[in-house]
C-alpha positions as CSV (number, residue, x, y, z in Angstrom):
1,M,-73.3,12.4,66.0
2,T,-76.3,13.0,68.3
3,A,-78.3,10.2,69.8
4,A,-81.9,9.8,69.0
5,W,-84.5,10.2,71.8
6,A,-85.7,7.1,73.5
7,P,-88.3,6.7,76.3
8,P,-87.0,6.3,79.9
9,G,-85.7,2.8,80.7
10,F,-84.8,2.0,77.1
11,A,-81.2,2.0,75.9
12,Q,-79.9,4.6,73.6
13,P,-78.8,3.3,70.2
14,A,-75.0,3.4,69.7
15,A,-73.6,6.0,67.5
16,V,-72.3,4.6,64.2
17,E,-68.8,5.6,63.3
18,R,-67.7,5.6,59.7
19,D,-64.1,5.4,58.6
20,E,-65.0,6.1,54.9
21,P,-65.2,9.7,53.7
22,R,-68.5,10.8,52.2
23,V,-68.7,11.2,48.4
24,T,-69.2,14.8,47.6
25,S,-68.5,14.8,43.9
26,T,-69.1,12.4,41.0
27,F,-66.6,14.1,38.7
28,G,-65.2,11.3,36.5
29,R,-62.2,12.9,34.7
30,T,-58.7,12.3,35.7
31,G,-56.2,15.2,36.1
32,E,-54.8,14.5,32.6
33,E,-58.2,15.0,31.1
34,R,-59.0,18.3,32.9
35,D,-55.9,20.4,32.0
36,R,-53.5,20.6,29.1
37,V,-50.9,22.8,27.6
38,E,-50.6,23.1,23.8
39,A,-47.6,24.3,21.8
40,G,-48.2,24.5,18.1
41,A,-47.2,25.9,14.7
42,G,-49.3,26.4,11.7
43,V,-49.9,27.9,8.3
44,V,-52.4,30.7,7.8
45,A,-54.4,31.6,4.7
46,G,-53.6,35.2,4.1
47,Y,-50.9,37.6,5.2
48,F,-48.5,35.5,7.2
49,D,-45.9,32.9,6.5
50,V,-45.9,31.2,9.8
51,V,-47.8,31.2,13.1
52,G,-46.8,29.8,16.5
53,S,-49.0,29.4,19.6
54,L,-49.0,28.5,23.2
55,G,-52.3,27.6,24.9
56,Y,-53.7,26.4,28.1
57,R,-57.0,24.4,28.1
58,R,-59.2,23.7,31.1
59,F,-62.2,21.3,31.1
60,I,-65.1,23.1,32.8
61,G,-67.9,20.6,32.7
62,E,-70.6,18.7,30.8
63,R,-74.1,20.0,30.2
64,G,-76.6,18.4,27.9
65,P,-74.9,16.7,24.9
66,F,-71.8,18.9,25.1
67,E,-68.7,19.1,27.2
68,R,-67.4,22.6,27.7
69,S,-63.8,23.8,28.0
70,L,-62.0,27.2,28.3
71,Q,-58.8,27.9,26.4
72,A,-56.4,30.8,26.7
73,E,-53.9,31.2,23.9
74,L,-51.0,33.4,22.9
75,T,-50.2,33.4,19.2
76,G,-47.4,35.1,17.2
77,A,-47.2,35.4,13.5
78,S,-44.9,37.1,11.0
79,K,-44.1,37.8,7.4
80,A,-41.3,40.0,6.2
81,H,-41.8,43.3,7.9
82,L,-45.1,42.5,9.6
83,T,-45.4,40.9,13.1
84,E,-48.6,40.2,15.0
85,G,-49.3,39.0,18.5
86,I,-52.7,37.8,19.6
87,A,-54.1,37.0,23.1
88,S,-57.2,34.9,22.8
89,L,-59.8,33.4,25.1
90,Y,-62.2,30.7,23.8
91,L,-65.2,28.9,25.1
92,F,-65.5,25.5,23.3
93,F,-68.4,23.1,23.0
94,R,-67.6,19.5,22.0
95,P,-70.3,16.8,21.4
96,E,-69.8,14.1,24.1
97,R,-70.7,11.4,21.7
98,S,-68.1,12.3,19.2
99,Y,-65.4,10.3,21.0
100,R,-64.7,8.0,24.0
101,Q,-62.2,8.6,26.8
102,A,-60.5,5.3,26.1
103,W,-59.7,6.0,22.4
104,R,-56.1,6.7,21.6
105,I,-57.0,8.4,18.3
106,R,-60.0,10.8,18.8
107,P,-61.8,12.9,16.2
108,L,-62.0,16.6,17.1
109,L,-65.2,18.5,16.4
110,E,-65.8,21.6,18.5
111,G,-66.9,25.2,18.2
112,G,-67.7,28.3,20.1
113,P,-66.9,32.0,20.5
114,G,-63.4,33.5,20.8
115,L,-62.4,36.9,22.2
116,H,-59.2,38.2,20.6
117,L,-56.8,41.1,21.4
118,V,-54.5,41.7,18.5
119,V,-51.3,43.9,18.3
120,Q,-49.6,44.4,15.0
121,A,-46.2,45.9,14.3
122,A,-45.1,46.9,10.8
123,S,-41.6,48.0,10.0
124,I,-41.8,50.5,7.2
125,E,-38.9,49.8,4.9
126,G,-36.5,52.7,4.3
127,F,-38.0,54.8,7.2
128,R,-36.4,53.1,10.2
129,R,-39.7,53.3,11.9
130,T,-42.3,50.8,13.2
131,N,-46.0,51.5,13.3
132,Y,-48.3,49.7,15.8
133,K,-52.0,48.9,15.6
134,A,-54.2,47.2,18.2
135,H,-57.8,46.0,18.1
136,A,-60.1,43.5,19.8
137,Y,-62.9,41.4,18.3
138,I,-65.1,38.4,18.9
139,K,-65.6,35.6,16.4
140,S,-67.3,32.3,16.3
141,H,-65.0,29.4,15.5
142,A,-65.5,25.7,14.5
143,Y,-62.6,23.3,14.6
144,G,-62.2,19.9,13.0
145,G,-59.3,17.5,13.3
146,V,-57.8,14.7,15.2
147,E,-56.1,14.2,18.6
148,I,-53.6,11.3,18.9
149,L,-52.6,10.3,22.4
150,V,-49.0,9.1,22.3
151,T,-48.9,8.4,26.1
152,N,-51.2,9.2,28.9
153,R,-49.7,12.7,29.2
154,L,-48.4,13.5,25.7
155,G,-50.3,13.9,22.4
156,V,-50.4,15.4,19.0
157,L,-53.2,17.6,17.7
158,V,-53.9,18.4,14.1
159,R,-56.9,20.8,13.4
160,G,-58.3,23.2,11.0
161,R,-60.5,26.2,11.8
162,F,-63.5,27.9,10.2
163,S,-64.4,31.4,11.5
164,V,-67.4,33.6,11.2
165,P,-67.1,36.3,10.0
166,S,-64.2,35.4,7.8
167,D,-62.6,36.3,4.5
168,H,-61.6,32.7,3.8
169,P,-63.7,29.6,4.1
170,F,-60.9,27.7,5.8
171,D,-58.7,30.2,7.6
172,Y,-56.4,28.3,9.9
173,A,-54.6,24.9,10.1
174,Q,-52.4,23.9,13.0
175,A,-50.3,21.1,14.3
176,A,-49.7,21.1,18.1
177,I,-48.1,19.0,20.8
178,F,-50.2,18.9,24.0
179,L,-49.1,17.9,27.5
180,R,-51.8,16.8,29.9
């Protein structure tokens, strides 16, 4: 620390030493609230019998009345001779006033865009051959459900999804276990 100027004959003020570190951030979330891994299974309206997913969610901040989070997810689905794999990236917006951090049971209302890369494999019966198809698309998604915190690091999530554009009004329901 540099001393301030003083006229000749006057004592220089002593430098003040501080042992406390300066506050550089006012981020209020704990590590458990910032990151989580979700492993889930669900039922899909349409072509598949079962779907499984593995996702990673990262809280990225609060702006205005919404908190924002980013989620990367790998999903696999199958039915008979059709198998599908999806890599997705979502940006979710969740109203801050829809729940409190201290609640053990929290309503889930969130929405936002999702970018999806889909690869499908179809075994053609009787031909011993598999055809592949891949495509990418962007959709808007809205989720509704509930999060139940079993412990500070483990929870259960049940949610349903509405997508635009979509062939079905309610296209996806999922139950997942999440680790924070």
